[in-house]
PAMINU-797449 format. One record per residue: x, y, z of N, C-alpha, C, CB in turn; residue in three letters. Coordinates in Angstrom, 3 decimals. Atoms other than C-alpha are relative to their C-alpha. Glycine has a CB too. Example, Ala and Ser with C-alpha at 12.3 -4.5 7.8 and 13.67 -1.06 7.14 Angstrom:
2
SITE        npx        npy        npz       capx       capy       capz        cpx        cpy        cpz       cbpx       cbpy       cbpz   residuo
SITE      0.890     -1.190      0.000     12.300     -4.500      7.800      0.900      1.200      0.000     -0.992      0.027      1.246       ALA
SITE     -0.820     -1.190     -0.060     13.670     -1.060      7.140     -0.770      1.090      0.730      0.414      0.462     -1.415       SER
//
This chain:
198
SITE        npx        npy        npz       capx       capy       capz        cpx        cpy        cpz       cbpx       cbpy       cbpz   residuo
SITE     -0.004      0.827      1.017    -22.456     11.626     -2.512      1.668     -0.634      0.355     -0.352      0.862     -1.571       MET
SITE     -1.085      0.688     -0.291    -19.122      9.329     -2.133      0.904      0.476     -1.178     -0.265     -1.546      0.139       TYR
SITE     -0.835     -0.504      0.941    -15.992     10.916     -3.786      1.441     -0.897      0.228      0.121      1.673      0.202       ALA
SITE     -1.113      0.772      0.065    -13.073      8.209     -4.581      1.252      0.837      0.677      0.229     -0.404     -1.509       GLN
SITE     -1.408     -0.641     -0.363     -9.961      9.293     -2.571      1.177     -0.302     -0.726      0.370     -0.318      1.285       PRO
SITE     -1.215      0.496      1.030     -6.491      9.182     -4.206      0.285     -1.107      0.171      1.252      0.608      0.024       PRO
SITE     -0.597      1.301     -0.429     -5.002      5.812     -4.672      1.018      0.145      1.120      0.675     -0.681     -1.184       GLU
SITE     -0.925      0.471     -0.794     -2.608      4.518     -2.159      0.172      1.249      1.355      1.382     -0.292     -1.002       ASN
SITE     -0.148     -0.899     -1.109     -3.624      7.217      0.564     -0.628     -0.744      0.908     -0.534      1.396     -0.126       THR
SITE      0.648      0.587     -1.151     -4.498      6.365      4.054     -1.721     -0.054      0.041      0.541      0.832      1.200       LEU
SITE      1.189      0.128      0.134     -8.005      7.335      3.386     -0.882     -0.982     -1.013     -0.197      1.090     -0.143       GLU
SITE      0.623      0.956      1.140     -8.671      5.113      0.378      0.577     -1.554      0.344      0.559      0.555     -1.720       SER
SITE     -0.211      1.248     -0.521     -6.810      2.123      2.085     -0.818     -0.272      1.009      1.214     -0.189      0.378       LEU
SITE      0.808      0.397     -1.171     -8.918      2.252      5.146     -1.487     -0.332     -0.749     -0.055      1.322      1.259       VAL
SITE      0.996      0.102      0.484    -11.925      2.553      2.858     -0.172     -1.507     -0.914     -0.100      1.239     -0.645       HIS
SITE     -0.148      1.076      0.644    -10.832     -0.364      0.817      0.017     -1.314      1.056      1.230      0.196     -0.834       GLY
SITE     -0.163      1.030     -0.925    -10.326     -2.669      3.910     -1.402     -0.117      0.452      1.060      0.276      1.135       MET
SITE      1.319     -0.101     -0.752    -13.851     -1.632      5.204     -0.975     -0.697     -1.186     -0.458      1.773      0.476       GLU
SITE      0.950      0.657      0.991    -15.355     -2.800      1.671      0.209     -1.543     -0.537      0.033      0.878     -1.206       MET
SITE     -0.612      1.411      0.320    -13.296     -6.011      0.943      0.644     -0.774      1.352      1.254      0.220     -1.167       PHE
SITE     -0.669      0.763     -0.895    -11.424     -8.851      2.617      1.289      0.284      0.168     -0.095     -1.194     -0.266       ASP
SITE     -1.295     -0.635      0.059     -8.076     -7.481      1.584      0.319      1.431     -0.717      0.779     -0.944     -0.606       ALA
SITE     -0.304     -1.273      0.578     -6.190     -4.609      0.445      1.539     -0.619     -0.266     -0.254      1.528      1.066       ILE
SITE     -1.221      0.636      0.792     -3.149     -4.807     -1.940      0.621      1.836      0.123     -0.443     -0.980     -2.053       GLU
SITE     -0.836     -1.184     -0.089     -0.463     -1.875     -1.548      1.389     -0.142     -0.421      0.007      0.472      1.304       PHE
SITE     -1.331     -0.027      0.513      2.824     -0.914     -2.873      0.962      0.852      0.861     -0.031      0.508     -1.403       ASP
SITE     -0.626     -0.784     -1.257      5.723      0.103     -0.493      1.665      0.065     -0.859     -0.105     -1.124      1.915       ILE
SITE     -1.193     -0.058      0.261      9.111      1.364     -1.115      0.564      0.812      1.068      0.214      0.423     -1.271       ARG
SITE     -0.770     -0.628     -0.769     12.236      2.512      0.806      0.436      1.426     -0.279      0.943     -0.735      0.108       LEU
SITE     -0.180     -1.471      0.509     12.810      6.243      1.160      1.590     -0.045      0.290     -0.993      1.362      0.923       THR
SITE     -1.357     -0.419     -0.230     16.376      7.869      1.571      0.318     -0.297      1.284      0.246      1.370     -0.251       LYS
SITE     -0.504      0.343     -1.191     16.356      7.872      5.207     -0.739     -1.346      0.661     -0.116      1.240      0.861       ASP
SITE      0.388      1.423     -0.453     15.120      3.956      5.414     -1.312     -0.063      0.839      1.169     -0.617      0.877       ASN
SITE      1.386      0.129     -0.460     11.376      4.233      6.058     -0.668     -0.383     -1.057     -0.608      1.167      0.572       HIS
SITE      0.921      0.622      0.949      8.628      2.542      4.303     -1.025      0.938     -0.314     -0.602     -1.260      0.506       VAL
SITE      1.189     -1.018      0.530      6.472      4.843      2.233     -1.027     -0.860     -0.857      0.654      1.322     -1.043       VAL
SITE      0.795      0.764      1.017      3.300      3.432      0.331     -0.219      0.715     -1.107     -1.249     -0.438      0.450       ILE
SITE     -0.091     -0.781      1.336      3.788      4.555     -3.187      0.421     -0.892     -1.182      1.057      1.191      0.119       HIS
SITE     -0.162      0.406      1.151      3.288      3.108     -6.582      1.098      0.117     -0.975     -0.811      0.351     -0.398       HIS
SITE     -0.787     -0.751      1.358      5.155      5.045     -9.308      1.617      0.025      0.528     -0.678      1.935     -0.359       ASP
SITE     -1.244     -0.268     -0.057      8.904      5.051     -9.459      0.420      1.740      0.413      0.473     -0.503     -1.385       ARG
SITE     -0.034     -1.257     -0.434      8.712      8.814     -9.672     -1.129      0.493      0.917      0.083      0.752     -1.087       SER
SITE      0.905     -0.570     -0.794      6.920     10.869     -7.042     -1.097      0.236     -0.565      0.376      1.001      0.517       VAL
SITE      1.212     -0.074      0.767      3.222     10.985     -8.067     -0.465      1.435      0.369     -1.094     -1.202      0.357       SER
SITE      0.700     -1.572      0.099      2.964     14.943     -8.108      0.254      0.578     -1.293      0.617      1.123      1.112       ILE
SITE     -0.038     -0.846      1.271      2.870     17.502    -10.752      1.520      0.317     -0.058     -1.005      1.434      0.051       ASP
SITE     -2.087     -0.115      0.021      6.884     17.719    -11.965      0.012      1.661      0.282      1.141     -0.490     -2.184       PRO
SITE     -0.564     -1.666     -0.601      6.133     21.742    -11.516     -0.003      0.033      1.376     -1.003      1.381     -0.415       SER
SITE      0.024     -0.301     -1.132      5.608     21.235     -8.144      1.264     -0.719      0.871     -1.323     -0.286      0.383       LYS
SITE     -1.046      0.535     -0.628      8.756     19.115     -7.580      1.109      0.889      0.367      0.435     -0.967     -0.728       ARG
SITE     -0.930     -1.111      0.010     10.917     22.255     -7.938      1.558     -0.859     -0.115     -0.235      1.041      1.531       LYS
SITE     -1.487      0.516      0.152     14.728     21.088     -7.234      0.261     -1.109      0.665      1.002      0.905      0.437       ASP
SITE     -0.083      1.461     -0.769     13.643     17.759     -5.290      0.230     -1.090     -1.088     -1.494     -0.396      0.882       ASN
SITE     -0.148      1.139      0.880     14.730     14.390     -6.941     -1.387     -0.284     -0.548      0.616     -1.253      0.743       PRO
SITE      1.134      0.564      0.618     12.344     12.429     -9.383     -0.404     -0.940      0.701      0.142     -0.421     -1.218       THR
SITE      0.108      1.468     -0.355     12.742      9.183     -7.777     -0.564     -0.041      1.474      1.495     -0.788     -0.115       PHE
SITE      0.332     -0.232     -1.609     10.859      8.495     -4.290      0.959     -0.531      0.797     -1.312     -0.635      0.511       VAL
SITE     -1.129      0.682     -0.956     13.760      6.464     -2.942      1.169      0.952      0.217      0.626     -1.409     -0.665       GLU
SITE     -0.866     -0.900     -0.225     15.664      9.654     -3.086     -0.257      1.355      0.798      0.390      0.215     -1.121       LEU
SITE      0.752     -0.937     -1.085     13.357     11.686     -0.575     -0.082     -0.698      0.957     -1.345      0.542     -0.251       TRP
SITE      0.126      0.421     -1.174     13.085     11.375      2.810     -1.586      0.064      0.375      0.922      0.784      0.858       GLU
SITE      1.318      0.494     -0.255      9.868     10.248      4.472     -0.930      1.445      0.444      0.097     -1.264      1.280       LEU
SITE      0.755     -1.119     -0.324      8.813     13.491      6.068     -0.406      1.011     -1.225      0.780      0.704      1.025       ASP
SITE      0.217     -0.670      0.859      9.046     15.255      2.840     -1.221     -0.555     -0.919      1.174      0.185     -0.536       ASP
SITE      1.081      0.328      0.685      6.638     12.871      1.231     -1.119     -0.006      0.691      0.126     -1.065     -0.553       LEU
SITE      0.832      0.036     -0.499      4.393     12.873      3.806     -0.710      1.613      0.193      0.385     -0.779      0.976       LEU
SITE      0.453     -1.135      0.230      3.976     16.436      3.679     -0.712      0.458     -1.306      0.930      0.648      0.226       GLU
SITE      0.482      0.138      1.411      2.989     16.042      0.174     -1.505     -0.986      0.062      1.356     -0.799     -0.990       LEU
SITE      1.230      0.474      0.074      0.032     13.770      1.388     -0.038     -1.514      0.016     -0.608      0.536     -1.124       GLY
SITE     -0.103      1.441     -0.097      1.476     10.219      1.046      0.022     -0.566      1.488      1.263     -0.424     -0.735       PHE
SITE      0.269      0.930     -1.166      1.115      7.523      3.732      1.292     -1.006      0.352     -1.345     -0.918     -0.386       CYS
SITE     -0.841      0.878     -0.554      3.825      5.569      5.531     -0.667     -1.018      0.334      0.681      0.430      0.975       SER
SITE      0.563      1.336     -0.650      3.279      1.781      6.479     -0.230      0.075      1.365      0.895     -1.162     -0.165       LEU
SITE      0.568     -0.045     -1.258      3.216      2.663      9.863     -1.168      1.057      0.361      1.075      0.191      0.839       GLU
SITE      1.057     -0.629     -0.222      0.598      5.298      9.583     -1.318     -0.895     -0.338      0.121      1.221     -0.726       MET
SITE      0.801      0.974      0.240     -1.321      2.499      8.035     -0.631     -0.942      0.919      0.540     -0.560     -0.716       LEU
SITE     -0.065      1.097     -1.306     -0.622     -0.200     10.683     -0.639      0.418      1.094      1.400     -0.322      0.543       LEU
SITE      0.501     -0.327     -1.284     -1.280      2.018     13.681     -1.718      0.854     -0.027      1.288      1.017      0.666       GLU
SITE      1.519     -0.625     -0.172     -4.896      3.046     12.371     -0.856     -1.143      0.420     -0.668      0.686     -1.453       ASN
SITE      1.011      1.116     -0.950     -7.502      1.438     14.681     -0.908     -0.835     -1.074     -1.243      0.953      1.219       LYS
SITE      0.644      0.678      0.770     -9.746      0.454     11.771      0.661     -1.172     -0.681     -0.466      0.801     -0.770       SER
SITE     -1.098      0.983      0.598     -6.938     -1.445     10.021      0.250     -1.256      0.962      1.476      0.823     -0.199       ILE
SITE     -0.329      0.874     -0.829     -5.901     -3.232     13.084     -1.213     -0.802      0.526      0.722      0.624      0.958       GLN
SITE      1.250      0.706     -0.261     -9.405     -4.248     14.119     -0.475     -0.843     -1.481     -1.191      1.206      0.531       LYS
SITE      0.049      0.888      0.973     -9.753     -5.694     10.436      0.684     -1.160     -0.193      0.162      0.515     -0.836       SER
SITE     -1.146      0.873      0.104     -6.632     -7.656     10.544     -0.123     -1.174      1.127      1.362      0.883      0.178       VAL
SITE     -0.071      0.564     -1.262     -6.673     -8.654     13.977     -1.227     -0.958      0.477      0.156      1.120      0.902       GLN
SITE      1.118      0.910     -0.300    -10.237     -9.539     14.692     -0.899     -0.419     -0.844     -0.670      0.417      0.831       GLU
SITE      0.966      0.586      1.309    -11.940    -10.004     11.298      0.623     -0.880     -0.741     -0.467      1.035     -1.050       GLN
SITE     -0.985      0.894      0.801     -9.197    -11.950      9.735      0.198      0.503     -1.364     -0.492     -1.472     -0.108       GLY
SITE     -0.011     -0.477      1.210     -8.907     -9.627      6.810      1.696     -0.214     -0.245     -0.691      1.582     -0.082       LYS
SITE     -1.587     -0.180      0.357     -5.222     -9.343      4.893      0.591      1.039     -0.528      0.420     -0.825     -0.818       VAL
SITE     -0.917     -1.268      0.596     -2.677     -7.080      3.833      0.942     -0.845     -1.168      1.167      0.881      1.441       LEU
SITE     -0.751      0.610      0.953     -1.060     -8.062      0.532      1.024      1.307     -0.432     -1.006     -0.673     -1.243       ILE
SITE     -0.655     -1.146     -0.215      1.849     -5.883      0.669      1.393     -0.434     -1.558      0.605      0.117      2.061       VAL
SITE     -1.117      0.149      1.035      4.112     -5.467     -3.000      1.015      0.981      0.142     -0.494      0.090     -1.391       GLU
SITE     -1.075     -0.704     -0.150      7.455     -4.474     -2.674      0.297      0.571     -1.379      1.065     -0.798      0.594       SER
SITE     -0.533     -0.725      1.032      8.872     -1.965     -5.310      1.156      0.051     -0.322     -0.217      0.980      0.062       LYS
SITE     -1.236     -0.302      0.175     12.076     -2.150     -6.929      0.228      1.409     -0.472      0.517     -0.906     -0.820       ARG
SITE     -0.057     -1.510      0.523     13.638      1.523     -7.413      0.456     -0.059     -1.323      0.968      0.984      0.820       PRO
SITE     -0.425     -0.218      1.199     14.625      2.731    -10.673      1.598     -0.298     -0.186     -0.390      1.355     -0.303       SER
SITE     -1.344      0.347     -0.155     17.973      1.230    -11.917      0.703      1.237     -0.637      0.367     -1.428     -0.678       LEU
SITE     -1.067     -1.043     -0.071     19.239      4.867    -12.425      0.533      0.417      1.301     -0.456      1.154     -0.598       LYS
SITE     -0.272     -0.379     -1.533     19.382      4.859     -8.573      1.309     -0.943      0.098     -1.417     -0.428      1.256       ILE
SITE     -1.285      0.624      0.088     23.311      3.958     -8.087     -0.320     -0.991      1.135      1.366      1.014      0.195       LYS
SITE     -0.103      0.542     -1.530     22.596      2.909     -4.348     -0.857     -1.341     -0.346     -0.784      1.161      1.407       GLU
SITE      0.823      1.317      0.223     20.044      0.174     -5.669      0.690     -1.059     -0.531     -1.110      0.169     -0.877       SER
SITE     -0.537      0.910      0.780     22.601     -1.401     -7.780     -0.156      0.117     -1.568     -0.496     -1.143      0.450       GLY
SITE      0.084     -0.475      1.365     21.869      0.256    -11.091     -0.098     -1.554     -1.015      1.523      1.083     -0.330       GLY
SITE      0.399      1.039      0.899     21.820     -2.174    -14.094      0.607     -1.479      0.259      0.377      0.467     -1.363       TRP
SITE     -0.711      1.128      0.041     24.470     -4.752    -13.193      0.277     -0.799      1.447      1.225      0.397     -0.658       PHE
SITE     -0.364      0.697     -1.320     25.049     -5.345     -9.630     -1.525     -0.697      0.836      0.834      1.331      1.064       ALA
SITE      1.100      0.869     -0.368     22.320     -7.939     -8.970     -0.032     -0.121      1.622      0.188     -1.461     -0.729       ARG
SITE      0.193      0.326     -1.430     23.002     -8.549     -5.488     -0.343      1.307      0.924      1.341     -0.712      0.525       LYS
SITE      0.538     -1.262     -0.766     22.459     -5.018     -4.465     -1.603      0.021      0.038      0.542      1.410     -0.759       LYS
SITE      1.300      0.141      0.282     19.065     -5.510     -6.184     -0.561     -0.714      1.442     -0.200     -0.878     -1.435       HIS
SITE      0.686      0.874     -0.774     18.304     -8.381     -3.618      0.334      0.423      1.355      0.311     -1.417     -0.292       ASP
SITE     -0.280     -0.592     -1.232     20.024     -6.429     -0.709     -1.094      1.189      0.488      1.436      0.560     -0.136       THR
SITE      0.951     -0.893     -0.484     17.627     -3.322     -1.064     -1.198     -0.524     -0.157      0.042      1.214     -0.554       HIS
SITE      1.648      0.605     -0.293     14.478     -5.448     -1.521      0.053     -1.158      1.385     -0.673     -1.057     -1.714       MET
SITE      0.074      0.714     -1.303     15.473     -7.583      1.409      0.073      0.992      1.133      1.143     -1.046      0.140       GLY
SITE      0.241     -1.203     -0.894     15.858     -4.463      3.374     -1.407      0.446      0.358      0.605      1.127     -0.610       ALA
SITE      1.382     -0.732     -0.144     12.555     -2.921      2.522     -1.016     -1.183      0.590     -0.587      0.665     -1.622       LEU
SITE      0.457      1.116     -0.702     10.962     -6.468      3.321      0.105     -0.062      1.616      0.709     -1.074     -0.561       MET
SITE     -0.301      0.047     -1.499     12.536     -6.551      6.666     -0.392      1.001      0.808      1.279     -0.084      0.249       LYS
SITE      0.418     -1.113     -0.876     11.646     -3.096      7.605     -1.629     -0.092     -0.046      0.627      1.525     -0.557       GLN
SITE      1.623      0.223     -0.250      7.863     -3.961      6.709     -0.202     -1.023      0.728     -0.868     -0.231     -1.192       ALA
SITE      0.215      0.974     -0.812      8.055     -7.204      8.353      0.140      0.345      1.662      0.909     -1.014     -0.472       ASP
SITE     -0.209     -0.297     -1.156      9.247     -5.546     11.426     -1.051      0.906      0.437      1.222      0.440      0.128       GLU
SITE      1.104     -1.155     -0.141      6.556     -2.730     11.232     -1.311     -1.286      0.447     -0.325      1.171     -1.872       LEU
SITE      1.256      0.923     -0.081      3.862     -5.741     10.886      0.366     -0.581      1.447     -0.161     -1.286     -1.360       LEU
SITE     -0.010      0.791     -1.208      5.279     -7.636     14.018     -0.206      1.268      1.143      1.536     -0.984      0.156       ASP
SITE      0.172     -0.994     -1.126      5.408     -4.126     16.144     -1.406      0.358      0.086      0.847      1.286     -0.185       GLN
SITE      1.791     -0.247     -0.039      1.482     -3.741     15.301     -0.557     -1.248      0.166     -0.768      0.655     -1.452       TYR
SITE      0.685      1.442     -0.461      0.880     -7.447     16.107     -1.008     -0.338     -1.405     -1.116      0.196      1.733       GLU
SITE      0.618      0.580      1.419     -0.175     -8.098     12.517      0.044     -1.690     -0.017      1.016      0.628     -1.421       ILE
SITE     -0.419      1.586      0.024     -0.665    -12.071     12.595      0.699     -0.557     -1.170     -1.214     -0.875      0.109       PRO
SITE     -0.847      0.461      0.995      1.803    -13.914     10.447     -0.835     -0.447     -1.402      0.817     -1.196      0.638       LYS
SITE      0.866      0.294      1.194     -0.916    -15.374      8.168     -0.735      0.990     -0.577     -0.882     -0.922      0.259       GLN
SITE      1.278     -1.010      0.748     -2.870    -12.079      7.521      0.922      1.015     -0.616     -1.305      0.886      1.206       SER
SITE     -0.602     -0.762      0.868     -0.098    -10.471      5.644      0.924     -0.867     -0.979      0.716      1.026      0.750       ALA
SITE     -0.854      0.837      0.912      2.023    -11.560      2.472      0.689      0.832     -0.719     -0.681     -0.917     -0.879       VAL
SITE     -0.958     -0.927      0.824      4.896    -10.132      0.582     -0.069     -0.427     -1.440      1.564     -0.079      0.513       HIS
SITE     -0.405      0.138      1.072      5.293    -10.112     -2.981      0.493      1.126     -0.612     -0.788     -0.524     -0.584       TYR
SITE     -0.984     -1.151      1.049      7.274     -8.326     -6.111     -0.073     -0.702     -1.296      1.897      0.245      0.459       ALA
SITE     -0.522      0.166      1.453      8.102     -8.508     -9.607      1.585      0.095      0.151     -0.626      1.241     -1.089       PHE
SITE     -1.395      0.120     -0.159     11.520     -9.497     -8.676      0.543     -1.495     -0.162      0.349      0.557      1.354       HIS
SITE     -0.118      1.369      0.374     13.055    -12.597    -10.100      0.811     -0.872      1.292      0.849     -0.040     -1.499       ARG
SITE     -0.813      0.757     -1.070     15.436    -13.563     -7.281     -0.611      0.306      1.386      1.594      0.442     -0.017       SER
SITE      0.895     -0.351     -1.406     12.658    -13.096     -4.526      0.601     -0.683      1.215     -1.643     -0.559     -0.092       MET
SITE     -0.380      0.643     -1.103     13.931    -15.917     -2.512      1.550      0.302      0.692     -0.168     -1.373     -0.395       SER
SITE     -1.291     -0.766     -0.520     17.456    -14.414     -2.218     -0.443      0.971      0.894      0.868      0.717     -1.117       ARG
SITE      0.247     -1.424     -0.720     15.875    -11.073     -1.248     -0.602     -0.389      1.431     -1.165      1.066     -0.920       ALA
SITE      0.574      0.583     -1.285     13.749    -13.199      1.501      0.997     -0.391      0.975     -0.828     -1.193     -0.266       ILE
SITE     -1.060      0.431     -1.030     16.956    -14.708      2.971      0.574      1.325      0.501      1.211     -0.997     -0.649       LYS
SITE     -1.022     -0.956     -0.301     18.869    -11.644      3.003     -0.757      1.270      1.015      0.647      0.594     -1.557       VAL
SITE      0.737     -0.336     -1.101     15.782     -9.900      4.968     -0.406     -0.668      1.040     -0.831      0.366     -0.304       GLY
SITE      0.369      1.151     -0.930     15.328    -12.964      6.958     -1.733      0.173      0.190      0.947      0.152      1.626       ASN
SITE      1.289      0.065      0.095     11.738    -12.514      6.058     -0.847     -1.080      0.487     -0.196      0.134     -1.095       VAL
SITE      0.615      1.065     -0.545      9.121    -14.647      8.127     -1.340     -0.078     -0.419      0.090      0.012      1.341       GLN
SITE      1.529      0.125      0.493      5.838    -14.095      6.440      0.183     -0.737     -1.515     -0.866      1.730     -0.132       ARG
SITE      0.309      0.762      1.436      4.585    -16.082      3.300      0.283      1.256     -1.091     -1.864     -0.677     -0.125       ASN
SITE     -0.435     -0.763      0.979      5.658    -14.470      0.212     -0.089     -0.626     -1.520      1.328      0.334      0.385       TRP
SITE      0.013      0.500      1.360      5.604    -15.000     -3.741      0.777      1.123     -1.043     -1.621     -0.266     -0.426       SER
SITE     -0.596     -0.757      1.015      7.370    -13.825     -7.019     -1.295      0.399     -1.136      1.304     -0.946     -0.673       THR
SITE      0.879     -0.455      0.978      5.142    -12.092     -9.396      0.264     -0.302     -1.378     -0.105      1.278      0.105       LEU
SITE     -0.474      0.210      1.558      5.147    -13.278    -13.059     -1.103      0.702     -0.940      0.113     -1.760     -0.436       LEU
SITE     -1.083     -0.185      0.705      5.413    -12.376    -15.767      0.674      1.488      0.407     -0.404     -0.167     -1.488       PRO
SITE     -0.581     -0.803     -0.746      8.147    -10.215    -14.563      0.146      1.402     -0.556      1.121     -0.553      0.318       LEU
SITE      0.150     -1.200      0.643      7.817     -6.451    -15.046      1.077      1.019      0.548     -1.434      0.486      0.180       VAL
SITE     -1.356     -0.868     -0.209     11.232     -4.313    -15.157     -0.239      1.019      0.528      0.755      0.389     -1.093       ARG
SITE      0.254     -1.421     -0.773     11.709     -1.448    -13.013      0.926      1.067     -1.084      0.733     -0.026      1.949       PRO
SITE     -0.554     -1.130      0.956     12.702      0.764    -16.054     -1.020      0.066     -1.152      1.588     -0.334     -0.614       PHE
SITE      0.609     -0.211      1.331     11.043      2.126    -19.167     -1.643      0.273      0.377      0.284     -1.435     -1.065       ALA
SITE      1.724     -0.420     -0.218      7.193      3.052    -19.773     -0.992     -1.321     -0.070     -0.595      1.149     -1.408       GLY
SITE      0.996      0.902     -0.257      4.205      0.853    -19.622      0.136     -1.060     -1.110     -1.382      0.685      0.060       ARG
SITE     -0.164      0.958      1.420      4.259     -0.312    -23.451      1.252     -0.823     -0.187     -0.006      0.918     -1.325       THR
SITE     -1.126      0.885      0.129      7.766     -1.318    -23.293      0.074     -0.869      1.002      1.181      0.630     -0.082       THR
SITE     -0.114      0.832     -0.993      7.525     -3.009    -20.103     -1.010     -1.317     -0.336     -0.313      0.801      1.322       GLN
SITE      0.978      1.058      0.502      4.475     -4.994    -21.446      0.565     -0.775     -1.053     -1.283      0.585     -0.507       ARG
SITE     -0.295      0.511      1.151      6.197     -5.630    -24.591      1.122     -1.160      0.530      0.498      1.180     -1.075       ILE
SITE     -1.056      0.787     -0.684      9.303     -7.162    -22.603     -0.556     -1.222      0.648      0.711      0.833      1.044       LEU
SITE      0.655      0.523     -0.783      6.920     -8.971    -20.434     -0.734     -1.311     -0.844     -0.831      1.069      0.623       ALA
SITE      0.887      0.674      0.824      4.973    -10.846    -23.200      0.446     -1.216     -0.264     -0.266      0.625     -1.130       PHE
SITE     -0.400      1.057      0.164      7.215    -13.624    -24.014     -0.132     -1.097      1.459      1.303      0.321     -0.545       PRO
SITE      0.285      0.781     -1.440      7.255    -14.736    -20.275     -1.337     -0.410      0.464      0.428      0.824      1.107       GLU
SITE      1.444      0.090     -0.135      3.566    -14.253    -20.299     -0.504     -1.303     -0.420     -0.671      1.045     -0.767       TYR
SITE      0.199      1.041      0.795      3.359    -16.818    -22.873      0.329     -1.405      0.631      0.742      0.247     -1.155       LEU
SITE     -0.474      1.261     -0.757      5.230    -19.428    -20.792     -0.272     -0.119      1.381      1.379     -0.151     -0.083       THR
SITE      0.289      0.116     -1.479      3.696    -18.792    -17.421     -1.493      0.553      0.074      1.123      0.910      0.993       THR
SITE      1.162     -0.114      0.065      0.154    -18.446    -18.385     -0.773     -0.686      1.216     -0.297     -0.416     -1.210       SER
SITE      0.686      0.873     -1.089     -2.457    -19.789    -15.626     -0.127     -1.281     -0.429     -1.354      0.450      0.403       PHE
SITE      0.475      1.280      0.390     -3.407    -22.830    -17.755      1.386     -0.740      0.111     -0.769     -0.042     -1.521       SER
SITE     -1.381      0.889     -0.164      0.342    -23.794    -18.010      0.609     -0.301      1.312      1.106      0.657     -0.688       ARG
SITE     -0.646      0.237     -1.235      1.138    -23.436    -14.493     -0.848     -1.091      0.953      0.172      1.425      0.715       MET
SITE      0.871      1.093     -0.545     -1.905    -25.550    -13.595      0.616     -1.401     -0.443     -1.554      0.167     -0.554       LEU
SITE     -0.440      1.315      0.625     -0.178    -28.402    -15.733      1.333     -0.193      0.902      0.292      0.074     -1.815       LYS
SITE     -1.437      0.208     -0.614      3.083    -28.084    -13.680     -0.160     -0.753      1.358      0.799      1.484      0.264       LYS
//
């Protein structure tokens, strides 16, 4: 009997690509400037197992995250099944870049907006270079993010693939309920029916 593997693991992504025409996954930039596949701002492990390690993904080194079972973007791209799906079968990689917590000073904190763009640009540039290294066709991958100044981040990173800004904007702080409350006004003005009229 099939048991669903944990989200954002190599096993789950390979299975998803076998079943569908595309997979979507989230990426973050580690302390040592590697791209790791990880959704949440906090490392997704039981807090009791974190010991003296930092809370946020961006403050960890890649090897330490891999030891916990997380997957790097390079691990995904070097997988033969993924390569065949994208290069020969025309399947698509949808890459969502994640902003770090505003509590991380290196990312710009609350007010240094240019640093937000610098961080996002660096993350997408690293991802784009890996996509090129593993010969992923330009049309077979797209970048997107909940980042208002996505166009500036794309320029900073000199990203060559297609991209999009996700709306309504989800802020990189607070919990799910607060994020939804803050996003609701923008949702009302960017509903699908309204966008079709533009």
